[in-house]
VMD Tcl script that builds the backbone (N, CA, C; Angstrom):
set m [mol new atoms 399]
animate dup $m
set s [atomselect $m all]
$s set {name element resname resid chain x y z} {
  {N N MET 1 A -131.626 -48.531 -75.027}
  {CA C MET 1 A -131.271 -47.463 -74.218}
  {C C MET 1 A -131.316 -47.659 -72.781}
  {N N GLN 2 A -130.127 -47.738 -72.791}
  {CA C GLN 2 A -129.391 -47.407 -70.969}
  {C C GLN 2 A -129.823 -46.668 -70.188}
  {N N THR 3 A -130.409 -46.459 -69.124}
  {CA C THR 3 A -130.203 -45.379 -68.145}
  {C C THR 3 A -129.222 -45.390 -66.929}
  {N N MET 4 A -128.786 -43.853 -66.715}
  {CA C MET 4 A -127.772 -43.858 -66.142}
  {C C MET 4 A -128.038 -43.710 -64.670}
  {N N LYS 5 A -127.790 -44.472 -63.640}
  {CA C LYS 5 A -128.051 -44.242 -62.255}
  {C C LYS 5 A -127.387 -42.612 -61.876}
  {N N ASN 6 A -128.724 -42.569 -61.011}
  {CA C ASN 6 A -128.487 -41.006 -60.567}
  {C C ASN 6 A -128.202 -40.177 -61.807}
  {N N GLN 7 A -129.350 -40.358 -62.550}
  {CA C GLN 7 A -129.432 -39.451 -63.522}
  {C C GLN 7 A -130.177 -38.235 -63.352}
  {N N TYR 8 A -129.692 -36.933 -63.367}
  {CA C TYR 8 A -130.037 -35.770 -63.148}
  {C C TYR 8 A -131.493 -35.220 -64.153}
  {N N PHE 9 A -132.703 -34.529 -63.717}
  {CA C PHE 9 A -133.926 -34.436 -64.538}
  {C C PHE 9 A -133.484 -33.373 -65.496}
  {N N LEU 10 A -134.051 -33.683 -66.485}
  {CA C LEU 10 A -133.465 -32.946 -67.976}
  {C C LEU 10 A -134.279 -31.799 -68.081}
  {N N LYS 11 A -133.628 -30.353 -67.842}
  {CA C LYS 11 A -134.171 -29.791 -67.922}
  {C C LYS 11 A -134.315 -29.056 -69.275}
  {N N ASP 12 A -135.407 -29.131 -70.086}
  {CA C ASP 12 A -135.868 -28.853 -71.097}
  {C C ASP 12 A -137.064 -28.286 -71.788}
  {N N LYS 13 A -137.551 -27.656 -70.614}
  {CA C LYS 13 A -138.801 -26.665 -70.322}
  {C C LYS 13 A -138.492 -25.182 -69.583}
  {N N LYS 14 A -139.277 -24.333 -70.047}
  {CA C LYS 14 A -138.814 -22.872 -69.669}
  {C C LYS 14 A -140.361 -22.575 -68.669}
  {N N ALA 15 A -139.893 -22.216 -67.699}
  {CA C ALA 15 A -141.053 -21.139 -66.785}
  {C C ALA 15 A -140.537 -19.823 -66.125}
  {N N GLN 16 A -141.333 -19.160 -65.775}
  {CA C GLN 16 A -141.142 -17.797 -65.229}
  {C C GLN 16 A -141.463 -17.836 -63.824}
  {N N ILE 17 A -140.630 -17.503 -63.001}
  {CA C ILE 17 A -141.015 -17.566 -61.752}
  {C C ILE 17 A -140.961 -15.738 -61.344}
  {N N TYR 18 A -142.388 -15.337 -60.731}
  {CA C TYR 18 A -142.636 -14.118 -60.062}
  {C C TYR 18 A -142.585 -14.085 -58.916}
  {N N LYS 19 A -141.797 -13.108 -57.932}
  {CA C LYS 19 A -142.068 -12.973 -56.692}
  {C C LYS 19 A -143.420 -11.690 -56.194}
  {N N ALA 20 A -143.943 -12.140 -55.394}
  {CA C ALA 20 A -144.880 -11.488 -55.210}
  {C C ALA 20 A -144.406 -10.681 -53.772}
  {N N VAL 21 A -144.742 -9.468 -54.407}
  {CA C VAL 21 A -144.308 -8.103 -53.458}
  {C C VAL 21 A -145.346 -7.334 -53.209}
  {N N ASN 22 A -145.940 -7.013 -51.669}
  {CA C ASN 22 A -147.060 -6.358 -51.232}
  {C C ASN 22 A -146.893 -4.928 -51.635}
  {N N GLN 23 A -147.277 -4.335 -52.058}
  {CA C GLN 23 A -147.354 -2.703 -52.057}
  {C C GLN 23 A -147.406 -1.550 -50.873}
  {N N GLY 24 A -147.980 -2.320 -49.574}
  {CA C GLY 24 A -148.053 -1.778 -48.668}
  {C C GLY 24 A -149.766 -1.253 -48.367}
  {N N LYS 25 A -149.735 -0.004 -47.796}
  {CA C LYS 25 A -151.324 0.437 -47.378}
  {C C LYS 25 A -151.366 1.788 -47.782}
  {N N ASP 26 A -152.817 1.841 -48.528}
  {CA C ASP 26 A -152.402 3.549 -49.133}
  {C C ASP 26 A -153.191 4.015 -47.835}
  {N N THR 27 A -153.264 5.662 -48.211}
  {CA C THR 27 A -153.688 6.985 -47.247}
  {C C THR 27 A -154.593 6.287 -46.393}
  {N N GLU 28 A -155.641 5.490 -46.671}
  {CA C GLU 28 A -156.931 5.319 -45.917}
  {C C GLU 28 A -156.507 4.053 -44.919}
  {N N GLY 29 A -155.620 3.210 -45.294}
  {CA C GLY 29 A -154.978 2.053 -44.691}
  {C C GLY 29 A -155.488 1.171 -45.014}
  {N N PHE 30 A -156.158 0.569 -46.583}
  {CA C PHE 30 A -156.202 -0.302 -47.207}
  {C C PHE 30 A -155.019 -0.930 -47.326}
  {N N ASP 31 A -155.215 -2.141 -47.494}
  {CA C ASP 31 A -154.200 -2.802 -48.304}
  {C C ASP 31 A -153.580 -2.475 -50.017}
  {N N ARG 32 A -152.933 -2.168 -50.530}
  {CA C ARG 32 A -152.664 -2.023 -51.880}
  {C C ARG 32 A -152.742 -3.059 -52.686}
  {N N GLY 33 A -152.407 -4.240 -52.059}
  {CA C GLY 33 A -152.464 -5.807 -52.775}
  {C C GLY 33 A -150.650 -6.130 -53.377}
  {N N ASN 34 A -150.610 -6.719 -54.085}
  {CA C ASN 34 A -149.092 -7.353 -54.831}
  {C C ASN 34 A -148.961 -6.922 -56.126}
  {N N LYS 35 A -148.047 -6.495 -55.967}
  {CA C LYS 35 A -147.371 -6.456 -57.434}
  {C C LYS 35 A -146.441 -8.135 -57.810}
  {N N TYR 36 A -145.984 -8.388 -58.976}
  {CA C TYR 36 A -145.448 -9.429 -59.461}
  {C C TYR 36 A -144.139 -9.141 -59.863}
  {N N TYR 37 A -143.011 -9.233 -59.740}
  {CA C TYR 37 A -141.958 -9.186 -60.601}
  {C C TYR 37 A -141.221 -10.272 -60.604}
  {N N PRO 38 A -140.684 -10.559 -62.227}
  {CA C PRO 38 A -140.157 -11.922 -62.708}
  {C C PRO 38 A -138.579 -11.596 -61.893}
  {N N ILE 39 A -138.220 -12.981 -61.450}
  {CA C ILE 39 A -136.816 -13.116 -60.922}
  {C C ILE 39 A -135.557 -13.283 -61.924}
  {N N ALA 40 A -136.129 -13.262 -63.327}
  {CA C ALA 40 A -134.840 -13.395 -64.646}
  {C C ALA 40 A -135.456 -12.574 -65.473}
  {N N GLU 41 A -134.506 -12.016 -66.376}
  {CA C GLU 41 A -135.002 -11.712 -67.358}
  {C C GLU 41 A -135.567 -12.314 -68.648}
  {N N ASN 42 A -135.317 -13.312 -68.575}
  {CA C ASN 42 A -136.093 -14.418 -69.867}
  {C C ASN 42 A -136.318 -16.060 -68.834}
  {N N GLU 43 A -137.354 -16.404 -69.810}
  {CA C GLU 43 A -137.563 -17.530 -69.160}
  {C C GLU 43 A -136.653 -18.708 -68.505}
  {N N ILE 44 A -136.951 -19.359 -67.324}
  {CA C ILE 44 A -135.431 -19.982 -66.917}
  {C C ILE 44 A -136.074 -21.581 -66.998}
  {N N TRP 45 A -135.221 -22.309 -67.958}
  {CA C TRP 45 A -134.492 -23.368 -67.639}
  {C C TRP 45 A -135.004 -24.567 -66.421}
  {N N CYS 46 A -136.549 -25.282 -66.726}
  {CA C CYS 46 A -136.440 -26.511 -65.743}
  {C C CYS 46 A -137.061 -27.798 -66.445}
  {N N TYR 47 A -137.135 -28.606 -65.485}
  {CA C TYR 47 A -137.874 -29.634 -65.382}
  {C C TYR 47 A -139.168 -29.465 -64.591}
  {N N SER 48 A -140.219 -30.379 -65.392}
  {CA C SER 48 A -141.837 -30.215 -64.684}
  {C C SER 48 A -142.277 -31.246 -64.916}
  {N N ALA 49 A -142.920 -31.551 -64.219}
  {CA C ALA 49 A -144.255 -32.982 -64.246}
  {C C ALA 49 A -144.917 -32.699 -63.291}
  {N N GLN 50 A -146.340 -33.334 -63.956}
  {CA C GLN 50 A -147.814 -33.236 -63.100}
  {C C GLN 50 A -147.290 -34.791 -61.824}
  {N N LEU 51 A -147.671 -34.350 -60.532}
  {CA C LEU 51 A -147.683 -35.145 -59.225}
  {C C LEU 51 A -148.193 -36.145 -60.186}
  {N N SER 52 A -147.855 -37.809 -59.196}
  {CA C SER 52 A -149.233 -38.992 -59.479}
  {C C SER 52 A -149.731 -38.538 -58.537}
  {N N GLN 53 A -151.289 -39.002 -59.028}
  {CA C GLN 53 A -152.249 -39.251 -58.031}
  {C C GLN 53 A -151.759 -39.944 -56.659}
  {N N LYS 54 A -151.048 -40.654 -56.374}
  {CA C LYS 54 A -150.184 -40.649 -54.973}
  {C C LYS 54 A -150.045 -39.834 -54.364}
  {N N ALA 55 A -149.248 -38.876 -55.043}
  {CA C ALA 55 A -148.634 -37.946 -54.520}
  {C C ALA 55 A -149.914 -36.526 -53.967}
  {N N ILE 56 A -150.918 -36.894 -55.273}
  {CA C ILE 56 A -151.522 -35.606 -54.925}
  {C C ILE 56 A -152.341 -35.928 -53.834}
  {N N ALA 57 A -152.884 -37.268 -53.719}
  {CA C ALA 57 A -153.747 -37.899 -52.455}
  {C C ALA 57 A -152.654 -37.391 -51.160}
  {N N LEU 58 A -151.885 -37.688 -51.207}
  {CA C LEU 58 A -150.955 -37.592 -50.055}
  {C C LEU 58 A -150.840 -36.143 -49.691}
  {N N SER 59 A -150.430 -34.966 -50.731}
  {CA C SER 59 A -150.720 -33.754 -50.376}
  {C C SER 59 A -152.239 -33.669 -49.555}
  {N N HIS 60 A -153.302 -34.019 -50.381}
  {CA C HIS 60 A -154.174 -33.679 -49.236}
  {C C HIS 60 A -154.271 -34.103 -47.897}
  {N N THR 61 A -153.745 -35.135 -47.706}
  {CA C THR 61 A -154.097 -35.082 -46.213}
  {C C THR 61 A -152.770 -34.198 -45.517}
  {N N LEU 62 A -152.012 -33.519 -45.905}
  {CA C LEU 62 A -151.486 -32.086 -45.378}
  {C C LEU 62 A -152.192 -30.853 -45.452}
  {N N ASP 63 A -153.211 -30.542 -45.935}
  {CA C ASP 63 A -153.795 -30.456 -46.237}
  {C C ASP 63 A -153.337 -28.685 -47.268}
  {N N GLN 64 A -152.904 -29.377 -48.026}
  {CA C GLN 64 A -152.435 -28.530 -49.292}
  {C C GLN 64 A -152.783 -29.293 -50.544}
  {N N ILE 65 A -152.785 -28.675 -52.011}
  {CA C ILE 65 A -153.406 -29.069 -52.841}
  {C C ILE 65 A -152.601 -28.903 -54.012}
  {N N GLU 66 A -151.263 -29.925 -54.321}
  {CA C GLU 66 A -150.255 -29.651 -54.997}
  {C C GLU 66 A -150.560 -30.619 -56.230}
  {N N THR 67 A -150.243 -29.986 -57.395}
  {CA C THR 67 A -150.644 -30.744 -58.708}
  {C C THR 67 A -149.214 -30.688 -59.328}
  {N N ARG 68 A -148.295 -30.265 -58.933}
  {CA C ARG 68 A -147.074 -30.190 -60.560}
  {C C ARG 68 A -145.841 -29.718 -59.173}
  {N N PHE 69 A -144.893 -30.308 -60.215}
  {CA C PHE 69 A -143.526 -30.179 -59.267}
  {C C PHE 69 A -142.562 -29.127 -60.557}
  {N N PHE 70 A -141.488 -28.470 -60.129}
  {CA C PHE 70 A -140.592 -27.967 -61.040}
  {C C PHE 70 A -139.294 -28.420 -60.352}
  {N N VAL 71 A -138.165 -28.310 -60.948}
  {CA C VAL 71 A -136.810 -28.284 -60.644}
  {C C VAL 71 A -136.087 -27.488 -61.474}
  {N N PHE 72 A -135.584 -26.392 -60.659}
  {CA C PHE 72 A -134.793 -25.195 -61.110}
  {C C PHE 72 A -133.101 -25.501 -60.850}
  {N N ASN 73 A -132.487 -24.824 -60.897}
  {CA C ASN 73 A -131.342 -24.719 -60.804}
  {C C ASN 73 A -130.869 -23.413 -60.151}
  {N N HIS 74 A -130.176 -23.280 -58.552}
  {CA C HIS 74 A -129.753 -22.511 -58.119}
  {C C HIS 74 A -130.603 -21.452 -57.600}
  {N N TYR 75 A -131.454 -21.392 -57.570}
  {CA C TYR 75 A -132.386 -20.287 -57.513}
  {C C TYR 75 A -132.876 -19.726 -56.202}
  {N N SER 76 A -132.188 -18.941 -55.437}
  {CA C SER 76 A -132.546 -18.985 -54.302}
  {C C SER 76 A -133.846 -17.899 -53.740}
  {N N GLY 77 A -134.316 -17.481 -52.992}
  {CA C GLY 77 A -135.304 -16.770 -52.742}
  {C C GLY 77 A -136.541 -16.949 -52.917}
  {N N ILE 78 A -136.735 -18.328 -53.927}
  {CA C ILE 78 A -138.240 -18.325 -53.993}
  {C C ILE 78 A -138.992 -18.871 -52.731}
  {N N ALA 79 A -140.269 -18.025 -52.616}
  {CA C ALA 79 A -141.180 -18.411 -51.683}
  {C C ALA 79 A -142.505 -19.258 -52.114}
  {N N VAL 80 A -142.605 -19.437 -50.984}
  {CA C VAL 80 A -144.272 -19.943 -50.671}
  {C C VAL 80 A -145.130 -18.785 -51.362}
  {N N TYR 81 A -146.458 -19.013 -52.162}
  {CA C TYR 81 A -146.952 -17.874 -52.790}
  {C C TYR 81 A -146.556 -17.101 -53.910}
  {N N ASP 82 A -145.305 -17.226 -54.044}
  {CA C ASP 82 A -144.794 -16.486 -55.390}
  {C C ASP 82 A -145.715 -17.399 -56.292}
  {N N MET 83 A -145.834 -17.033 -57.810}
  {CA C MET 83 A -146.472 -17.657 -58.899}
  {C C MET 83 A -144.902 -18.130 -60.186}
  {N N ILE 84 A -145.854 -19.005 -60.757}
  {CA C ILE 84 A -144.979 -19.584 -61.836}
  {C C ILE 84 A -146.127 -19.377 -62.812}
  {N N LEU 85 A -145.809 -19.260 -64.096}
  {CA C LEU 85 A -146.392 -18.704 -65.141}
  {C C LEU 85 A -145.219 -19.707 -66.120}
  {N N TYR 86 A -145.993 -21.022 -66.613}
  {CA C TYR 86 A -145.694 -22.240 -67.560}
  {C C TYR 86 A -146.551 -22.782 -68.781}
  {N N ARG 87 A -146.311 -22.299 -69.911}
  {CA C ARG 87 A -146.896 -22.575 -70.850}
  {C C ARG 87 A -148.222 -22.089 -70.877}
  {N N GLY 88 A -148.447 -20.655 -70.696}
  {CA C GLY 88 A -149.752 -20.105 -70.340}
  {C C GLY 88 A -150.454 -20.290 -69.380}
  {N N GLU 89 A -150.130 -20.994 -68.247}
  {CA C GLU 89 A -150.900 -21.518 -67.257}
  {C C GLU 89 A -150.016 -21.002 -65.931}
  {N N TRP 90 A -150.718 -20.378 -64.994}
  {CA C TRP 90 A -150.255 -19.698 -63.389}
  {C C TRP 90 A -150.741 -20.933 -62.510}
  {N N TYR 91 A -149.622 -21.004 -61.854}
  {CA C TYR 91 A -149.263 -22.023 -60.499}
  {C C TYR 91 A -148.739 -21.021 -59.311}
  {N N ARG 92 A -149.586 -21.465 -58.418}
  {CA C ARG 92 A -149.088 -21.165 -57.187}
  {C C ARG 92 A -148.320 -21.708 -56.265}
  {N N ILE 93 A -146.851 -21.182 -55.558}
  {CA C ILE 93 A -145.989 -22.163 -54.995}
  {C C ILE 93 A -146.592 -22.428 -53.873}
  {N N THR 94 A -146.948 -23.512 -53.719}
  {CA C THR 94 A -147.052 -24.043 -52.169}
  {C C THR 94 A -145.671 -24.635 -51.009}
  {N N ARG 95 A -144.372 -25.226 -51.790}
  {CA C ARG 95 A -143.674 -25.852 -51.186}
  {C C ARG 95 A -142.342 -25.340 -52.013}
  {N N VAL 96 A -141.352 -25.569 -51.283}
  {CA C VAL 96 A -140.028 -25.155 -51.762}
  {C C VAL 96 A -138.656 -26.382 -51.084}
  {N N ASP 97 A -138.001 -26.818 -51.706}
  {CA C ASP 97 A -137.358 -27.721 -50.752}
  {C C ASP 97 A -136.119 -27.825 -51.928}
  {N N THR 98 A -134.904 -28.538 -51.071}
  {CA C THR 98 A -133.896 -28.940 -52.084}
  {C C THR 98 A -133.728 -30.592 -51.655}
  {N N LYS 99 A -132.625 -30.864 -52.561}
  {CA C LYS 99 A -132.709 -32.657 -52.485}
  {C C LYS 99 A -131.505 -32.855 -51.325}
  {N N ASP 100 A -131.938 -34.016 -50.478}
  {CA C ASP 100 A -131.100 -34.163 -49.236}
  {C C ASP 100 A -129.973 -34.061 -49.470}
  {N N ASP 101 A -129.130 -34.416 -50.534}
  {CA C ASP 101 A -127.775 -34.314 -50.953}
  {C C ASP 101 A -127.824 -32.757 -51.874}
  {N N TYR 102 A -127.933 -31.973 -51.605}
  {CA C TYR 102 A -128.090 -30.735 -51.867}
  {C C TYR 102 A -127.075 -30.583 -52.847}
  {N N ASN 103 A -127.370 -30.495 -54.709}
  {CA C ASN 103 A -126.631 -30.468 -55.170}
  {C C ASN 103 A -126.910 -28.577 -56.480}
  {N N GLY 104 A -127.401 -27.928 -55.739}
  {CA C GLY 104 A -128.194 -27.011 -56.439}
  {C C GLY 104 A -129.393 -27.053 -57.067}
  {N N GLU 105 A -130.182 -28.115 -56.927}
  {CA C GLU 105 A -131.387 -28.041 -57.575}
  {C C GLU 105 A -132.452 -27.714 -56.871}
  {N N VAL 106 A -133.643 -26.603 -56.955}
  {CA C VAL 106 A -134.688 -26.494 -56.048}
  {C C VAL 106 A -135.644 -27.285 -56.662}
  {N N PHE 107 A -136.330 -27.808 -55.782}
  {CA C PHE 107 A -137.856 -28.609 -55.933}
  {C C PHE 107 A -138.885 -27.414 -55.562}
  {N N VAL 108 A -139.451 -27.367 -56.594}
  {CA C VAL 108 A -140.674 -26.254 -56.002}
  {C C VAL 108 A -142.307 -27.112 -56.706}
  {N N TYR 109 A -142.807 -27.157 -55.664}
  {CA C TYR 109 A -144.052 -27.681 -55.591}
  {C C TYR 109 A -145.348 -26.705 -55.765}
  {N N VAL 110 A -145.932 -26.679 -56.488}
  {CA C VAL 110 A -147.236 -25.931 -56.869}
  {C C VAL 110 A -148.611 -26.411 -56.848}
  {N N GLN 111 A -149.510 -25.596 -56.762}
  {CA C GLN 111 A -150.811 -25.983 -57.536}
  {C C GLN 111 A -151.622 -25.033 -57.908}
  {N N ASN 112 A -152.234 -25.469 -58.868}
  {CA C ASN 112 A -153.286 -24.951 -60.254}
  {C C ASN 112 A -153.760 -23.412 -59.226}
  {N N ALA 113 A -153.378 -22.485 -59.785}
  {CA C ALA 113 A -154.039 -21.029 -59.768}
  {C C ALA 113 A -155.318 -20.656 -59.627}
  {N N ILE 114 A -156.397 -20.487 -58.692}
  {CA C ILE 114 A -157.482 -20.213 -59.144}
  {C C ILE 114 A -157.261 -18.750 -59.823}
  {N N SER 115 A -158.674 -18.384 -60.209}
  {CA C SER 115 A -158.699 -16.610 -60.468}
  {C C SER 115 A -158.402 -15.705 -59.543}
  {N N GLY 116 A -158.782 -15.886 -58.594}
  {CA C GLY 116 A -158.313 -14.826 -57.320}
  {C C GLY 116 A -156.758 -14.330 -57.059}
  {N N TRP 117 A -156.024 -15.602 -57.775}
  {CA C TRP 117 A -155.031 -15.548 -57.458}
  {C C TRP 117 A -153.766 -15.226 -58.677}
  {N N ILE 118 A -154.694 -14.886 -59.848}
  {CA C ILE 118 A -153.694 -15.069 -61.077}
  {C C ILE 118 A -153.795 -13.397 -60.974}
  {N N PRO 119 A -152.453 -12.941 -61.790}
  {CA C PRO 119 A -151.935 -11.459 -61.613}
  {C C PRO 119 A -152.684 -11.124 -63.242}
  {N N ASN 120 A -153.108 -9.930 -62.612}
  {CA C ASN 120 A -153.573 -9.431 -63.856}
  {C C ASN 120 A -152.482 -8.282 -64.430}
  {N N ASP 121 A -152.810 -7.993 -65.337}
  {CA C ASP 121 A -151.804 -7.223 -66.117}
  {C C ASP 121 A -151.223 -5.735 -65.453}
  {N N GLU 122 A -151.983 -5.077 -65.046}
  {CA C GLU 122 A -151.327 -4.168 -64.189}
  {C C GLU 122 A -150.738 -4.417 -62.632}
  {N N GLN 123 A -150.978 -5.801 -62.462}
  {CA C GLN 123 A -149.725 -6.378 -61.322}
  {C C GLN 123 A -148.967 -6.804 -61.904}
  {N N ILE 124 A -148.542 -7.103 -62.739}
  {CA C ILE 124 A -147.034 -7.621 -63.531}
  {C C ILE 124 A -146.368 -6.267 -64.013}
  {N N GLU 125 A -145.159 -6.681 -63.111}
  {CA C GLU 125 A -144.079 -5.522 -63.614}
  {C C GLU 125 A -142.643 -6.190 -64.513}
  {N N PRO 126 A -142.216 -5.316 -64.909}
  {CA C PRO 126 A -141.163 -5.562 -65.813}
  {C C PRO 126 A -139.696 -6.175 -65.062}
  {N N TYR 127 A -139.019 -6.988 -65.405}
  {CA C TYR 127 A -137.801 -7.334 -64.616}
  {C C TYR 127 A -136.828 -6.629 -64.479}
  {N N THR 128 A -136.351 -6.559 -63.660}
  {CA C THR 128 A -135.391 -5.057 -63.320}
  {C C THR 128 A -133.979 -6.161 -62.305}
  {N N ALA 129 A -132.951 -5.745 -63.135}
  {CA C ALA 129 A -131.893 -6.071 -62.825}
  {C C ALA 129 A -131.451 -5.735 -61.377}
  {N N GLY 130 A -130.972 -6.705 -60.452}
  {CA C GLY 130 A -130.127 -6.309 -59.459}
  {C C GLY 130 A -131.487 -5.750 -57.877}
  {N N ILE 131 A -132.919 -5.793 -58.327}
  {CA C ILE 131 A -133.924 -5.746 -57.303}
  {C C ILE 131 A -133.858 -7.048 -56.178}
  {N N TRP 132 A -133.222 -8.502 -56.634}
  {CA C TRP 132 A -133.183 -9.204 -55.430}
  {C C TRP 132 A -132.213 -9.084 -54.564}
  {N N ASP 133 A -130.841 -8.541 -55.499}
  {CA C ASP 133 A -129.896 -8.407 -54.447}
  {C C ASP 133 A -129.581 -7.979 -53.342}
}
mol reanalyze $m
mol bondsrecalc $m
mol representation Tube
mol addrep $m
């Protein structure tokens, strides 16, 4: 099988990105926490892979703990601390990047979410068309 030079990542997996939206403060001044809104009606096609041990070690030198990356097409507004649900596992976004020769692909680096970061059912809102416009 011959590989093609500059072959794009095969987007054969699906994940959902959730935007973290702070709900402000209550009447007593306490933070009401975040609600999480999916950025698309359905899961989004993507490429995903575990980072190599070398890449994980490098992320530690930058005081980050990145474990996986995703590649999505043409999605703007993805930000650090947003969450990704992929195959039943939650990940927190640590870095968002585009390729040097930007072709619409967005590289999203994540770390495994720990229990305090994982949204509970009351924090997850349904998709609302146009909310991000």
